[in-house]
N, C-alpha and C positions, 0 to 999 in steps of 0.2 A: 762746745759744738757751735759752729757758725750759725748765724741767724737764718740764713737761707735754707739750711738743712732742717732746722726746727720748723720753719714754715712749711717745707715740703712734707715733713711727717704729719703736720697738722692737717694739711690738705688731703693727704691719703687716708687719714683716719676719720675724716669728716663723714658723718652718717646722715647728713641732711637729705641727700638724694639716694634712695635705695638702688636706683639703676646704676649710679656711679659706684656704689659699694659693691654691687654684684659684678660690674666690669672689672673692678680692682681684684676681686677674688678670682675671676676667670683668667685674668692676665697672669696672676701669680701661679695658678694651677697649671697654666700652659707651659710656663718656664719650668716648673717642678717636673712635670711629666716628660718634657723634652730632654732635660738634662739627665734624669734618671734612666730614661730609655737609651739615650746615647751612651752612657757609661756601661750599662748592662750589655748592650750590643758589642761595644768595643771589647769588653771582658770576654764575651763568648768567642769572638774572632781571635783574640789573643790566646785564649785558653785552648782553642782548637789547634792553632798553630803550634803552641807549646806541646800539646799532646802528640801531634804528628812528629815534631822534632825528637821528643823522647822515644817514641816508637822506632824511629829511624836509627837513633843512636844505639838502641838495643841490638841491632843487627848489622850495623855498618861501622867500618873503621873510621877513626877521626881524621886521619890524613893518609893519603895513598901516594906512593911514588911509582911512576911508570917509566919504562924505557920505550921510546917511540921509534927507535932505529936500531936494528940488530937485536940479538937475543940477550936477555937479561941473565947472564951467567955468573956475574960477579956479586951476587946478592949476599954471599957469606961475608965478604970483606967490606961490603957497603956500610953496614951499621957502625963498625969500628971506625971507619973513615969519616963519616958525616954525622952520625947520630949520637955519638958518645957523650959529647959535652952539652947536651940540651936536657936539663933536669926535668922539664915538663913532659918528656917522653917516658911513659911508664913501661911500655913493652912494645915490641915489634915482631913481625913475622913475615916470611915470604909466602906468597900464595899463587895459585893458578886459578884462573877464571875463564871458562870456555863453554860454549854451547854444544849440545849434543841431543840425541834422540833416545828416549827410553821406551822399551816395548815389552809387552807381556801378552802372548797370544795375538789377538787381533787389535789390541789397544796400543796406541802409540801417542806419546806426548813429547812436546819440546821442553827440554830442561836445560838448566845451567849447572855445570859441574864445578864445584869449588874444592880445590885441593889445598890442604893446610897441614902443618905439623900439629897433631891433635893436642899435645901437651901445652904448646904455646897458645893454641886457639882458645883454650879455656881462660887464659889470662887476658887475651886481647878483646874477644867479643863475648866470652862467657856463653857460647851457644849450647854447651852441655847442660845448662840450667833450663833450657827450653825443651829438652827431650821428654816426651810424654810416655814413650815405651821403648824398651831396649837400653843399650848402653853406648855412650859416646866413645868410650875407650876401645870398643870393638873395631873401629875403623883403622886401627893400627895394622890390621890384616889387609892384604892387598885386595881381596875379593869381597870385603865388607864395606857397606856404605850406609849413610844416614839419608833418609828421604823426607821431604815435606809431607804433611798429612794429606794434602790434596793430590799430590802425586800418587800416594798410596791408594786413595779413593779412585783416581782415574784408571790406575792399572789393576785395581782389585787385588792388592797384595798386602801382606802383613809380615811381622817378624819371622825371619827364617826363610821366607819365600825368595825365590830367585827371579831375576828378570834380566833383560839385555840392554846395555847402553851401546850406542853407535856413534863414533866420532865422525864429523864431516871431513876430517883430515885423514885420508886413507893412504894406501901404498899404491904406487904406480905399477901397472902390469901391461902386457901387450894388448889387453882388452880395455885398458883405461884405468882410472882410479877405482879401487875397491875400498869402501868404507871399513874402518877398523871396528870390530865388534868384540865386546867383552861381557861375559856372564858374571853377575855380581849377586850378593845376597843382602837382604835387608837386616841391618844390625840395630837400627833404631828409627823411630818416627819422631819428627820434630814439629812443633807448633809455634810459629813466629807470631801468630795473630795478625798477619798481613797476607792477604790472598796472593799478592804478587810474588812473595817468597815461597809460601806454602805450596803453590801450584807448579813451581819450577825447580826447587832446590834439591840437589844431590851433593852430599859431602863425602869426600874420601881423603885418605892421607896423601901428603904431598908427593911421596915417591911413586905411589900407584898412579897418580894423575900425570906425573911426568912421563911414565912409561906409556900410559894409554894414549896420550896426545903427542907422543914422540918429541918431547921438548928437550931431551938430551941434556939434563942438568940445568935447564933454564927455568925461569918463572915468569909470571905475568907482571908481578910487581911486589912491593913491600908495603904492608899496611901497619900503621902506628896507632897505639892507644895513648891518649894524653890524660894527665891528671884532671884537666878541665877541658871538656870538648868544645866549649865556647871560646877557647883560645886558639882554635884550629887555624884561623886566618893569620894570627900572629906567628905561630910556628911555621906555617906555610911560607910566610915572608922571610923568616930566618933561614929556612932551608933553601929557598930560591937564590939567596945570596951565595950559598955554598955549592949548590948543585946546578949544573948548566946542561945545555943540550948534549946528548939526546934524551936527558931525563926531564920529566915534568912532574910537578907536585900539585895534587888536588886535595882540597879539604872536603869534608862531608857536606859543607854548605855549597861548594861548587858543584858537587855531583847531584845535588837536589835543588839547584838554583831556580829552575823553571817553576817547580812546585811552590817554593817559598815566595817567589815574586808574584805568582798568581794569588796566593792567599793574602799577601800584603796589599795588592791592588784591590782585592775584594774588601778588605778591611777599610781602606781609604774611601772606597765608593760608599760603603755603608755609613761611614762617618758623615759624608756629604749629604746623603739621603736623609739621615735622621736629624742632621742639623737644620733641615727644613722645618721640622716640628718646632724648634726654638724660633725660627724665623717667622713662622705663622703666628706663634704666640706673641711675638714682638709687634705684630700688626694690632693686636688688642691693646698693647701699651700705647701705640700711637693714637688709636681711637680714644682711649681713656684720657690722654693728656689734652687732646684737642677739645674734648667735651669739658674737661676740667677748666681749661683756659677760658672757654665761653662762660662757664658758670662763675668764674672768679674775676670777670672783667672789672667789676666794681672794686674788688680788693686790689687789683693791679693798678687801677687809676689812682686809688688812695695812696698806695705805696710810692708811685711815681711822683705824686703831688708833694709828699713829705720828703722827697729827696732820693728815692731809690732810682738807680739808673737801669738801663736796658740789660746790662750784664748781670745785675742782681736778680732781675726777673727771670732771665735765661737760666741762671743757676738753680732757681727754685724748681722750675719744671724739668730741667735735666735731672736733678736729684730725685724727683719723684720716679722717673723711669729707672734710674740706677738703683734706688732702694728696692723697687719691685724685682729688678734683676738680681741684686745681691741676695735678698732673702730667698727668692725662688731658686737661685743656683745653689745656695748653701743647703737648703732643704732637699732639693733634687739630688745633690751629691751625697748627702747623708743616706737618703733612701736607696740610691743606686749602689753605694758601697756596702750597705747592710745586706741587700739582696745578694750581691756578689759573694759576700762572706758566707752567708748561710747556705746558699746553693752549692758553693765549692766545698765547704767544710763537711756537709752532710751528703754530698754526692746525690743531689735531688734529681738531676737530669740523667736518666739511664739511657745508654746507647747499645745498639747491636754491635758487638765487637767484630763480627764477620764483615760488617759493612763499613764501620767507622774506625776500626782498628783500636778502639778503646771501649771500656765497659761503661764509663760515665763521661759526661762533658765537664772538663775542668774550666773554671772561670778565673782568668788572670787579668789583673789591671796593674799598670805601672804608673809611677808618679807623672811621667810625661803625658800620658793619656788624660789623667785627671786635670792637670794644669791646662792642657790644650782645650778640653771641654769647658773648663771654668772661664778661660780667657775668651773663647769663642762666644759663649753665652753673654758675657759682659759687653763685648764689642757690639753684638747684635742689639742688645737692649739700649746701649748708648746711642747707636745710629738711629734707632727707631724713635728716640726721644728728641733728637736734634731739631727736626722740622717743627713739631708742635711747640717746643720751647722757644724757638726763634720767632714763630708767629706770635706767641704770647708776649715776648719782649718788645715787639714793635707796636703794641697797643698805644694809642695817644690819649693821655689823660682827659683832654678837653672833649674828645669824641665819646669816651667811655662815660664820663660823668654828666654829659649834657642832658641825658634822659633819666638820670637817677634822681 
């Protein structure tokens, strides 16, 4: 170990002045609290973002192909032509997605009708596993539908009850457009755990949806399921090289980009705000080193008299700040990661699933976040030590020893 580091340790561990010992402890605690709080907060933000993504993936296709010009009637031959040689694609299915109105008596709600082949839908999205009452297979009949639990509450209906759905695309008559109306029966109630879906969802089989919306053998698009949903952007790039206008390809990340960008921005903002805790703690380091330099003026003069240069003195005081930073950052990181592990493992933070779409708050931290916190803490501690160390290195032996 270099001599200047040994001297730095000796100065920090010196117990001659109780005030300086107390300042050392306070500086160390400030770094520990700042680093651990920063890691826990980043884990909370990352965990919430991960939970939202997992919830979205339960109800959304991984990649969607739309046709923006003309009717999408060639959907049967499309997979054989473009999707066959991509092993990452586990399953695909055509779908219809359109808005409508649902009514029962005097109650009317705006809904989204989703038409799919029931057998394939089980493999693509597994929506049948979210059915809380009734049977998903019943929608093979043209007049049977699955509805979200909040749609059922809004219309005050249950299994076997009938209600009316009305399409905005009606038929033209001498009196104008007349909306198309269909009487359907509730075959099942579904609970997505997301109010946005539960309050608007109506599912029916593809053929019934085509007839109801007068789509005449066409669909809205084709949705794909991948073996790894986080490869969606890679598969999207592969498909875009093969599929051109009038088709467009969108991944589940594209469809929810604004939400993810908002959460990422919030995470970055929280990082900056909590980094101020470490910054404030670094002020204690600066104060400590300035006071230490004043206390050790005689030692500095003696060291310079026996041959130590300004660079040697600079290193002694720089390393005092760095030692506090290293020890505080390591302890803070250990505490932060321990809290993250126990809170996430034992699901200690419970949430209202109707509000937050999850029953507990997962805490997730990745290596990049840990490294970023560690480096940021060390840089702040280093910068806070530079000025006091520089001031100490500029002491003149003759001036220091004149009154000693």
